[in-house]
SEMAR-261941 format. One line per 2 residues: number of its first residue (from 1); for each residue z, y negated, x of N, C-alpha, C. Coordinates in steps of 0.001 Angstrom, whole numbers, plus 500000, padded with zeros to 6 digits. Layout:
BEGIN
NUM> Z/Y/X/Z/Y/X/Z/Y/X  ...
% end
This chain:
BEGIN
1> 130636/608451/528291/131745/609142/528062/131542/609809/526744  132177/610950/526355/131881/611571/525133/133413/611440/524382
3> 133567/610903/523105/134527/610454/522460/134821/611752/521456  135943/612312/521432/136575/613372/520622/136981/613086/519147
5> 136791/611783/518874/137172/611312/517455/136145/611678/516582  136194/612307/515573/135166/612405/514329/135340/611511/513283
7> 134742/610323/512963/134751/609459/512208/134544/610278/510805  133775/611356/510642/133579/611822/509308/134801/612354/508824
9> 135617/613037/509560/136949/613696/509142/137881/612789/509441  138004/611784/510012/139157/610780/510618/140126/611636/511230
11> 139682/612474/512172/140560/613157/513246/139873/613564/514627  140756/613766/515455/140462/613910/516916/140089/615510/516819
13> 139222/615947/517638/139003/617324/517768/139976/617940/518629  140576/617310/519505/141834/617650/520564/142929/617939/519344
15> 143217/617251/518529/144260/617222/517382/143905/618784/516549  142675/618936/516202/142534/620189/515490/142561/621233/516338
17> 142255/621478/517637/142419/622364/518514/144037/622783/518653  144864/621551/518992/146248/621790/519300/146982/622194/517759
19> 146612/621971/516681/147041/622422/515489/146895/623953/515159  145708/624470/515703/145203/625726/515293/145822/626704/516512
21> 146411/626267/517468/147093/627079/518498/148565/627522/517963  148786/628753/517828/150045/628949/517287/151319/628950/518264
23> 151119/628991/519483/152306/629093/520271/152982/627570/520457  154067/627706/521042/154779/626440/521280/154161/625477/522174
25> 154001/624162/521977/153233/623423/522835/153842/622061/522420  153287/620889/523299/153546/619805/523452/152239/618968/523998
27> 151720/618312/523027/150537/617416/523566/150970/616064/523899  150346/615752/524998/150544/614555/525758/149153/613747/525759
29> 149153/612487/524892/148118/611708/524732/148042/610794/526311  146985/610847/526942/146886/609899/528133/146041/608766/527782
31> 146150/607482/528022/145510/606555/527788/145850/605127/528020  145110/604267/527454/145446/602672/527525/146330/602326/526338
33> 145789/603031/525042/146527/602483/523969/147282/603566/523254  148117/604192/523946/149256/605088/523611/150659/604511/523802
35> 151772/605389/523249/152844/604919/523400/153599/604600/524763  153098/605326/525691/153364/605157/527248/151988/604919/528096
37> 151455/603625/528048/150153/603574/528382/149969/604103/530018  148911/604904/530197/148423/605343/531533/147332/605275/531937
39> 146787/604586/533070/145685/604612/533791/144703/603400/533225  143469/603650/533184/142354/602697/532931/141418/602978/531901
41> 141714/604199/531376/140763/604350/530058/139782/605180/530758  139679/605553/532055/138308/606369/532625/138752/607887/532513
43> 137645/608555/532569/137528/609964/532323/138616/610639/533463  138879/610424/534664/139477/611135/535594/141024/610715/535509
45> 141461/609648/534714/142975/609453/534587/143846/610606/534374  143241/611562/533478/144297/612511/533278/144570/613600/534445
47> 143698/613804/535444/143766/614340/536655/145110/613936/537371  145229/612529/537489/146307/611921/538161/147718/611824/537436
49> 147863/612086/535999/148847/611905/535023/149989/612610/535643  149647/613937/535679/151022/614770/535972/151335/614673/537444
51> 150500/614267/538190/151064/614036/539748/151793/612616/539825  151580/611575/539024/152318/610587/538979/153510/610614/537978
53> 153486/611237/536951/154621/611335/535908/154669/612862/535783  155428/613523/536386/155407/615079/536333/156867/615252/535261
55> 157527/614550/534979/158679/614547/534236/158368/615443/532787  157598/615231/532241/157316/615794/530952/156893/617357/531009
57> 155980/617375/531964/155471/618951/532411/156665/619642/533039  157519/619024/533767/158597/619783/534294/159569/620383/533330
59> 160019/619141/532488/160849/619626/531282/160443/620836/530478  159072/620655/530198/158379/621787/529201/158396/623103/529848
61> 158287/623197/531179/158327/624434/531943/159622/624788/532020  160639/623967/532368/162060/624434/532478/162519/624963/531099
63> 162186/624334/530093/162524/624952/528660/161814/626358/528351  160630/626471/528883/159847/627649/528164/159776/628797/529045
65> 159882/628593/530243/159446/629657/531358/160624/630310/531419  160697/631697/531755/161804/632380/531877/162780/632636/530687
67> 162318/632453/529551/163119/632903/528186/162769/634277/527898
% end
């Protein structure tokens, strides 16, 4: 499994991409070592996250769609 953390810059590539995007957004970190742990740390955990915990996505859509 490929890690997106760059030890040379002490940053995560995902964070760099997120910060470069000028639109309204909310980053949801999925994993076992985060504020709200989810999954087993395996690659495919992300595919199940919003199926099992849709609240964050639905709240974002409700806030930003149709404005």
